[in-house]
BALOBA-1460 file (C-alpha; in Angstrom, 3 decimals):
// residues 115
<rec num="1" residu="x" x="-19.658" y="-16.108" z="-0.616"/>
<rec num="2" residu="x" x="-16.923" y="-18.513" z="-1.656"/>
<rec num="3" residu="x" x="-16.858" y="-17.674" z="-5.376"/>
<rec num="4" residu="x" x="-13.742" y="-16.571" z="-7.049"/>
<rec num="5" residu="x" x="-11.694" y="-17.061" z="-3.890"/>
<rec num="6" residu="x" x="-8.636" y="-18.071" z="-6.007"/>
<rec num="7" residu="x" x="-8.857" y="-14.850" z="-8.022"/>
<rec num="8" residu="x" x="-9.149" y="-12.840" z="-4.752"/>
<rec num="9" residu="x" x="-6.057" y="-14.583" z="-3.304"/>
<rec num="10" residu="x" x="-4.066" y="-14.084" z="-6.481"/>
<rec num="11" residu="x" x="-4.807" y="-10.406" z="-6.513"/>
<rec num="12" residu="x" x="-3.970" y="-10.123" z="-2.784"/>
<rec num="13" residu="x" x="-0.563" y="-11.695" z="-3.449"/>
<rec num="14" residu="x" x="-0.008" y="-9.330" z="-6.414"/>
<rec num="15" residu="x" x="-0.991" y="-6.341" z="-4.340"/>
<rec num="16" residu="x" x="1.323" y="-7.285" z="-1.474"/>
<rec num="17" residu="x" x="4.153" y="-7.680" z="-3.940"/>
<rec num="18" residu="x" x="3.565" y="-4.222" z="-5.534"/>
<rec num="19" residu="x" x="3.147" y="-2.566" z="-2.101"/>
<rec num="20" residu="x" x="6.525" y="-4.057" z="-0.992"/>
<rec num="21" residu="x" x="8.229" y="-2.838" z="-4.093"/>
<rec num="22" residu="x" x="6.663" y="0.647" z="-3.622"/>
<rec num="23" residu="x" x="7.906" y="0.677" z="0.012"/>
<rec num="24" residu="x" x="11.420" y="-0.188" z="-1.104"/>
<rec num="25" residu="x" x="11.378" y="2.616" z="-3.698"/>
<rec num="26" residu="x" x="10.174" y="5.201" z="-1.143"/>
<rec num="27" residu="x" x="12.582" y="4.039" z="1.646"/>
<rec num="28" residu="x" x="15.361" y="6.457" z="0.473"/>
<rec num="29" residu="x" x="12.987" y="9.361" z="1.088"/>
<rec num="30" residu="x" x="12.449" y="8.324" z="4.753"/>
<rec num="31" residu="x" x="14.435" y="11.235" z="6.214"/>
<rec num="32" residu="x" x="13.543" y="13.822" z="3.663"/>
<rec num="33" residu="x" x="9.788" y="13.134" z="3.642"/>
<rec num="34" residu="x" x="8.706" y="11.491" z="6.832"/>
<rec num="35" residu="x" x="4.972" y="12.173" z="6.305"/>
<rec num="36" residu="x" x="5.140" y="10.186" z="3.047"/>
<rec num="37" residu="x" x="7.126" y="7.391" z="4.657"/>
<rec num="38" residu="x" x="4.665" y="7.099" z="7.517"/>
<rec num="39" residu="x" x="1.849" y="6.791" z="4.975"/>
<rec num="40" residu="x" x="3.633" y="4.020" z="3.096"/>
<rec num="41" residu="x" x="4.462" y="2.326" z="6.371"/>
<rec num="42" residu="x" x="0.815" y="2.537" z="7.542"/>
<rec num="43" residu="x" x="-0.376" y="1.074" z="4.228"/>
<rec num="44" residu="x" x="2.016" y="-1.885" z="4.317"/>
<rec num="45" residu="x" x="1.014" y="-2.543" z="7.994"/>
<rec num="46" residu="x" x="-2.696" y="-2.420" z="7.010"/>
<rec num="47" residu="x" x="-1.985" y="-4.882" z="4.122"/>
<rec num="48" residu="x" x="-0.269" y="-7.249" z="6.589"/>
<rec num="49" residu="x" x="-3.271" y="-7.104" z="8.952"/>
<rec num="50" residu="x" x="-5.556" y="-7.588" z="5.903"/>
<rec num="51" residu="x" x="-3.568" y="-10.697" z="4.903"/>
<rec num="52" residu="x" x="-3.891" y="-12.159" z="8.376"/>
<rec num="53" residu="x" x="-7.607" y="-11.556" z="8.428"/>
<rec num="54" residu="x" x="-7.996" y="-12.952" z="5.009"/>
<rec num="55" residu="x" x="-6.222" y="-16.125" z="6.087"/>
<rec num="56" residu="x" x="-8.382" y="-16.351" z="9.141"/>
<rec num="57" residu="x" x="-11.546" y="-15.906" z="7.071"/>
<rec num="58" residu="x" x="-10.325" y="-18.660" z="4.745"/>
<rec num="59" residu="x" x="-9.779" y="-21.070" z="7.573"/>
<rec num="60" residu="x" x="-12.934" y="-20.056" z="9.611"/>
<rec num="61" residu="x" x="-15.459" y="-19.394" z="6.802"/>
<rec num="62" residu="x" x="-18.451" y="-19.337" z="9.116"/>
<rec num="63" residu="x" x="-17.206" y="-16.522" z="11.393"/>
<rec num="64" residu="x" x="-19.157" y="-13.362" z="10.406"/>
<rec num="65" residu="x" x="-17.014" y="-10.988" z="12.575"/>
<rec num="66" residu="x" x="-13.911" y="-12.089" z="10.809"/>
<rec num="67" residu="x" x="-15.480" y="-11.411" z="7.359"/>
<rec num="68" residu="x" x="-16.765" y="-8.031" z="8.564"/>
<rec num="69" residu="x" x="-13.309" y="-7.131" z="9.974"/>
<rec num="70" residu="x" x="-11.684" y="-8.202" z="6.710"/>
<rec num="71" residu="x" x="-14.007" y="-5.904" z="4.689"/>
<rec num="72" residu="x" x="-13.481" y="-3.144" z="7.182"/>
<rec num="73" residu="x" x="-9.742" y="-3.241" z="6.978"/>
<rec num="74" residu="x" x="-10.024" y="-3.328" z="3.188"/>
<rec num="75" residu="x" x="-11.946" y="-0.010" z="3.398"/>
<rec num="76" residu="x" x="-9.157" y="1.394" z="5.591"/>
<rec num="77" residu="x" x="-6.565" y="0.297" z="3.013"/>
<rec num="78" residu="x" x="-8.527" y="2.020" z="0.229"/>
<rec num="79" residu="x" x="-8.788" y="5.279" z="2.367"/>
<rec num="80" residu="x" x="-5.062" y="5.163" z="3.201"/>
<rec num="81" residu="x" x="-4.138" y="4.611" z="-0.438"/>
<rec num="82" residu="x" x="-6.271" y="7.610" z="-1.533"/>
<rec num="83" residu="x" x="-4.599" y="9.805" z="1.264"/>
<rec num="84" residu="x" x="-1.153" y="8.539" z="0.273"/>
<rec num="85" residu="x" x="-1.748" y="9.224" z="-3.456"/>
<rec num="86" residu="x" x="-3.000" y="12.747" z="-2.496"/>
<rec num="87" residu="x" x="0.120" y="13.445" z="-0.383"/>
<rec num="88" residu="x" x="2.486" y="12.157" z="-2.993"/>
<rec num="89" residu="x" x="0.918" y="14.281" z="-5.623"/>
<rec num="90" residu="x" x="0.901" y="17.309" z="-3.428"/>
<rec num="91" residu="x" x="4.384" y="17.013" z="-1.996"/>
<rec num="92" residu="x" x="6.394" y="15.871" z="-5.035"/>
<rec num="93" residu="x" x="6.882" y="17.168" z="-8.520"/>
<rec num="94" residu="x" x="5.635" y="14.011" z="-10.100"/>
<rec num="95" residu="x" x="3.523" y="16.012" z="-12.614"/>
<rec num="96" residu="x" x="6.527" y="17.852" z="-13.961"/>
<rec num="97" residu="x" x="9.030" y="14.986" z="-14.624"/>
<rec num="98" residu="x" x="9.466" y="11.286" z="-13.837"/>
<rec num="99" residu="x" x="10.733" y="10.858" z="-10.268"/>
<rec num="100" residu="x" x="12.409" y="7.545" z="-10.908"/>
<rec num="101" residu="x" x="15.763" y="6.789" z="-12.522"/>
<rec num="102" residu="x" x="16.392" y="4.567" z="-15.442"/>
<rec num="103" residu="x" x="16.595" y="1.453" z="-13.306"/>
<rec num="104" residu="x" x="13.375" y="2.138" z="-11.456"/>
<rec num="105" residu="x" x="14.990" y="3.554" z="-8.281"/>
<rec num="106" residu="x" x="14.134" y="6.927" z="-6.772"/>
<rec num="107" residu="x" x="16.313" y="9.643" z="-8.275"/>
<rec num="108" residu="x" x="16.518" y="11.691" z="-5.132"/>
<rec num="109" residu="x" x="18.319" y="14.597" z="-6.895"/>
<rec num="110" residu="x" x="15.415" y="15.044" z="-9.308"/>
<rec num="111" residu="x" x="12.651" y="14.276" z="-6.867"/>
<rec num="112" residu="x" x="11.643" y="17.480" z="-5.172"/>
<rec num="113" residu="x" x="10.056" y="16.486" z="-1.899"/>
<rec num="114" residu="x" x="8.894" y="18.967" z="0.728"/>
<rec num="115" residu="x" x="8.530" y="17.685" z="4.193"/>
């Protein structure tokens, strides 16, 4: 509708920053937990597509199919985030101890991941 576009864009930038940081933290587990890595990769790719559709919507505001696609990809991102959170909780021992080291990196010796 055009309201709060600045707020929407600021949140999009913050989300992309956090997703990139999350992807970098999970990257050491790529060989040990390929299912988790594929989920993170899928999420970051969907965010990239969402960013492109968001920019397209911003430049072509009258295009209804672009808006609809932007909303649809947002729903896919939400679904992928829920599935990824479910898999992380199921496959790691996050509930028993913190899986990150003191500097925020993944402590692969303490992180019990089942592939």
